[in-house]
N, C-alpha and C positions, 0 to 999 in steps of 0.2 A: 083902927076899928076892924075887927075880924069879919070874915065873909061867912054869911049864914049858909047852912046846908042847902037850902033851896036855891040860893044864888049860885053856889058851886056846881050844883047839879045842872043848872041851866047852861052854865059856861061849858061844862064838859060835853053836854049834848050838842052844842053848837060847834065845838072843836071837832068832834067826831064826824060831823057832817062835812066840814070843809077840808079835812085831812086828805082824803083820796084825791081831791082836786089839786092840792099842793104837790102830792107825789107825782101825779100824772104830768103836771106842768114841768117838774124837774127832769123827768125821763124824756119828755119831748125836747127839752133844751140840750140834754146830753146827746140825743140822736142827731140833732141839728149840727152840733159841734163835730161829731165823728164824721158825718157825711161831708162837712166842709173840709175836714182834714184829708179824707180820701181824695176829694176833688183836687186839693192842692198837690198831693203826691202824684196824682196822674198827670197834672200839668208839668211838674218837675221832670217826670220820666219822659214825657214827650219832648221837652226841651233837651234833655240829655241824649235821647235817641237822635234828635236832629243834629246835635253837635258831633256825635260819634259818626253818623253818616257823612257829615261834611269832612271830618278828619280822615275817614277811610277813602273818600274821593280824592282828597289832597294827597294822601299817601300813595294811592294808586297812580296818580299822575306823576308824583316824584319818583316812585319805584320804577314805573315803565320808562320814564325818561332816563334814569340811571342805567336800566337794563339795555336800552337802545344804545347809549353811549358805550357801555361795556361790549356789546356785540360789535359795534363799529370798530372799537379799538382792538378787540380780539381778532377780527377778520384781517386787520393790518399786520398782525404779528406772525412771525415764522417760528414754528415749534422746533425746527432743527437748528435755530440760532442758539449758540451757547449762552447768550444773554437772556433767553426767553424766560427762565424762572424769575429773574429779578424784574423784567418788564411786566410779567403777568401779575406779580405781587403789587407793583405800583399801580397797575390798571385797576385791580380790585380795591385797593386802598382808596383811590380817588372816586370811585363810583358806587361802591357797595357800602350801605350804611347799616345793614343787618336788621336791627329792630325797627328802623324807620321804613322798611320796604313792605310792600303789600305781599299777600300770599302768592299772587300770580307772578309777580316779578321775581320773588325769591325762588319759586320753582324753576323759572327760566334760568336764573343764575346757577342753581344747583346742577342743571342739565349741562351747561357749559363747563362748570367746574369738574363734573364727573369725567367729561371728555379729556380735560387737561390732566387730571390726577392719574387716570388710568394709562396715560401715555408712558411707556417704559423709558424713553429717552428723557422725559421730564423728571421722572423719578430719580434716574441716575444723576442727572445734573443737579437736582435739588439736594440730594444727599451729599454729593461732592462739594457743592457750594456751602452747605451747612457745616460740613467737616472742616473745610478750609477756613471758614469764618471762625469756628471754635478754636482751631489750631492757631490762627492768627491772634485771637484775643488772648489765649494762654501764653503765646510767645511774647507779646507786648507787655503782659503783666510780669514776666520773669526776665525780660531783657529791656530795661529802661533806656539803655544807650544805643540800642540797635533795633528800634521798632519797625514794624512793617507798615508801609504807606502805599498809596496807589501807585507811586513811582518805583516801588521796590523791584529789584531784578528777579527773574524766575529762580535763580539759584538760592536766594534768601527764602523764597516761598517754599522751595523743596526742603531746605534745611529745617525750616519751622515745622513742616509736616512730619519729617522723620523724627525730630525731637519730640513732637507731641505723641507720635505712635509709641516711642520708647517710654515716655512718661505713662501712657495708658497701660503698657505691659508691666511696668514697675508697680503701678497701683493694683493691677490684677494679682501680681505675685504677692503683694502685701496681704491682700484678702485671703489668698490661698494659704499663706503661711499662718495667718491668724486662725483660720479654720483648722489647720493641722495642729497648731498649738492647743486650741480649745479642745479638740478631740483627744489629744494626748493627755491633757490635764484631767479630762473626765475619766480616761482609762486609768491614769495613775490614782485618781481619787477612789475608784472602785477597788483597785488592788490594795491600796492602803487600808481601806475599810475591812477587807477580807483578812489582811495581816493582823490588824488590831483585834478582830474578833477571835482569831486563833490565839493571839497573845493572852487575851482575857481568859479563854478556856484553858490554856496550858498552865498559866501561873496562878489562876484563881484570884486575879486582881479585883480590887473593889470597884474598878470602873465598869461601866456597862458598855456593850458593843456600840450603842448609839453615841457614846462620848468620844469617838475617834477624832472628831474635828477640834476638840478642845486642845489648846497648846500644852497643858500639863499632861494630858493623856498621850499626845505625840512624843513628848519628852520621855515619858515612862517606857513607851515602846522602843524608842531609839536606844535608851540605856540598856534595856533588856537584850536587844539585838546585838549591840556592840559587845556586851559582856559574853554573850553566847559565842561570838567569833573568837574572843580571847580564850575562852575555856577549851575550845576545840584545839587551839594551838598548844595549850598547856597539856592536854591529853597526849599530844605527840611527844613532848619532851619529858613528861613525868614530873617528879617532885621538884626538880631544879627550876621549873618554870613558875612555881608558886610564889617565890619572893618577887619575881618580875611582875606577876599579875597583881600583887598587892600594891604596886606603885600607881595603879589606876586612880585618877582623881577626877571627880565629877565637876563640870563647869559650874560657876556660880548661879547661872540661870537654870541649871538642871537639864540642859538640852543635849547632854551626852558627856563623854569623857574627853577632857581637853588634851590629854597625852596619849590618845588611843594609838596613833600611828607609831609613835616611838616605842610603846610597849609591844606592839605586834612585830615591829622590826627587830627588837631585841630577842623576842621569842624565836623568830625565824633564824636569826644568827646563831642562837643557842642550838637549835635543831641541826643546822649545818655543821657546827663544830662537833656535835655528838656523832654525826655520821662520818665525818672525816677521821675522828679518833677510832671509830669502829673499823673503818676500812683500813686505816693505817696499821691497826693491830693485827689484821689478817695477813697483809702483804704490803710491800712497798710499791708505790706507783711512780711512774715517770711524770715529768711536768705536763706532758701532753695528755696523759691519761687522767691526771688529777684535774686538769682544766676541763676535759670532756666530762668527767664525773660531776663537777660542780655545775657546769652549764646544763647538763642533762637534768639534774635535779630541779634547777630553776625552770627549765622549759616544761617539764612534766607538771610541776606545781602550777605554772601559769595556764597550761592547757586545761587542767582540772577546773580552775576558776572560771575560765571562759566557757567551758562546757556547762557548768552549773548555771552560769548567767543566761546561756541560751535556753536551758530548760525553764528558767524563770522568766523567759521572754524579755530579757534585758540584753539587747544587742542592737547594732545600728539598723538592721532591717526591721526591728520591732519598735525600738525606742526612737522614733523619728526625730523628735525635738532634741533629745540628748545627743543623737548621732549628728544632727546638724550643728549643734553648739560645739561638740568636740572636733568636728571636721574643720570648723572655722579657726580653731586654735591648736590643731594637732602638731604644728611645727614650732610652737612657742615653748621656751624653756619654763616659763611661768605665766599663768593667765588667771585672772579673777573669775573667768568663766567656769573654772572647776567648781566654784561654790554654787553655780547654777545647776550642776548636774545632779541627777538622782544618785543617792549613795551607792546603790547596787551598780549603777553604770560607772561610777568612779572605780569600783573594783574591777570591772571588765576592762576599762581603759588602762588602769595600772598594770594589769596582767598582760595585756597586749603590748604595752611599752616595754615591760621587762623581758618578754619573750623575744622581741626584736633585738634588744640590746644584747641578750645572751647569744643569740644566733650570729649576729654580726661581729661581736667581739671574738667569738671562737673562730670565725672565718678569716677576719683580718688581723686579729691580735693587736690592734692599735686603736687609737681614738676613732670614733665613728663620725664621719662627715654627715652634714645635714642631708645631702642628696642621697647618701646611702641609707640613712634611716627612713626617709620618705619612700624610697624604692622598696626597702624591705617590708615596710608597713603595707604597701599595696600588694606585695607578693604573698604575704602570709596571713594577713588579718582581714576579716570581714569588714567591708565598707558599706556605707549607705548607698543603696542602688544596685548592689551585687545581686545577680540572679541566684536562685536556689542551687543550681548546678555549680556555679562558681564558689558559693559559700562552702559546699561539700568538698570541692576540689582543694580549697585552701586549708580546710581542717585536716583532710587526709595528708596534705603536704606537711603540716605542722607535726602530726603524729609520726610520720615517717622520718623526718629529720631528727626528731627527738629520740626515736629508737636507734637511729644511726649514730647519734652522739653518744648514746649509752653503750653501744657495742664498742665504740672506740675507747671507752674507759676500762673495758674488761671487768666491769663490776656488774653483777646481776641486779635486776630490779628488786629482788628480795632484800637487798642491803640498802634500800633507799633511806634517806633522812626523812623526807616527807612521805609519810605513809599514803598509799593510794586510797584516799577517803572515798567512801561510797557516794554516788550521785543521789541527790534527794529529789523526789517527785511529789507533786501536790496531791496525787491520787494514784490508785492502782491503774486506772485507765490511761493516765499519762505515761506511767512506766511501761505498760504494754505497747503504747504507741511508739516510744523510743526503742523498745526492744525490736520492733519490726524494722527500724532503720538500720541499715548496714553500718557496722563499725561503732555503734554507741554502747550496746550491752552484749558483748560477745560471750561465748560459753565461759562460765566460771566467774564472770563479773559480779560484783556485789553492789547492792543499792538499797535505798529505803524509800517507802512511799507512805504518805500520811493517811491514816485511817481515821476518818471523821467520827465514826461511831465510838472508837476507843480513845480518840483524842491523843494519839501518839504516832510516832513513826515506826513502821514495821519493816525490819530488815528482810532482804531476800537475796538469793543467789541464782544466777541464770544457769539452769541445767542444760545438759546436752539434749538437743531435740531427738525425740524417739524416731528411729527409722521405721518406715512403713513396712509392716509385715508382708513378706512375699508369699503369696499363695502357691503351694506346690502344684506343679502341673499334673493334671489327671492323666493316668495311663490310658493310652488309646486302646480301645477294644479291637481285637483281631477282626479282620474282614471276613465275613461269611463267604464260603465258596460259591461261585456262580454255577448254578445247576445247568446252565446252558453251555458251559465250556467243558469239553472232555479232554483230559490230559492223557496222552499216551505214555505209559511207563517206559522209562529208559532201560535198555538191555545192558546188563553188565558185560563188559568186554572180557574175553578170556585172557588170562595172564599166562603166558608161556614161561615155563621154568627153564 
């Protein structure tokens, strides 16, 4: 049965009257619950504060007890005793808990610790003791059948210490060598990038300069450089060298010519034969003169290669890593280390070896002993670690003995087999720099420098330096007569007839 409107209105009016009382009652209940919660939290805080205070009192008691024990033990120790460092560490370990100590006790411990640590004798003994312990641990790890024990004699301890110092030096040398190799690799990378950029500009290759790190790009640069070397030899011998150059065969992986060395050797032999025929047609030579002629040709050719490598900063004093690898294997007839060397450094090393063989064979006329070869290498060839003055001295010696050998052949340099190829410089500034060095670009010498703007090598000839014009001395003006001085005229003596 539905509610009538009058009944509904009466119910609504009654509810409106009691609603504020209901709301007020709920708010009062919430306030009572919140106040009760605050009171509970305050009670818990007071309990926690009491616990913390009790813990701090206990820590203070424990900390001060430990500090007193430490002070008593410390007073009984002798800082001049060699065993003091170990005794001090044991005393600290037994009495100092660190986090369990109170602030006051920890401050007292730090005061005593500061006195101990600042003592120089303690520092020295602690360092020595630590080093001895580390050396002993290293020794025992590497000498299972001869370990160090508390009963070990002093001689064994000294041997272990010396061995550990040597081990540390070797580790230091490894780090130094690694840094040198990393630096050299970075420098080689920069040089390779510059070479590849020049290759792209010179040949119009489809590669971009930033492609220099790609294997196929490196192969293209290597093939181009090797072919360039062969072309230079062909230019010396003329058309007879063309069939030899046609024998060049590229490796299956495209990383260069597999028969490069044999082709270059054949071209050099052809050049030597042409020179001998030319000299023989002019006059006959004795055996000694013929040998001097051949050896002087080899020596000048090798000198030119070494000079060019120095200009390109490929020498033991510049190529540190290559110099180190070569020096480790310089007395070996064959070594796989040659594959590790930079191709340019291989040229320098081959020229140096050939120069020494030519010099010693001319001097002895027989097979070259190993000790003679090593001695000759040290006398004539730049080595890793040589000072700039010694490097110049060795170069002057090589040039001098080469000219002396040529004079013994009685054949002028104009009749050479190997033409005196001009030295190549990376820039005009570099050419000027070497021109200022004595003995590199004398008057009449020919060279080439790379012009980046024109993207080609520009030939030049060193002219005679102009002498400074001498200013003619000005004629001195006659002195004006002194009006204060009176000259008495001399009387002419009578001449009697």
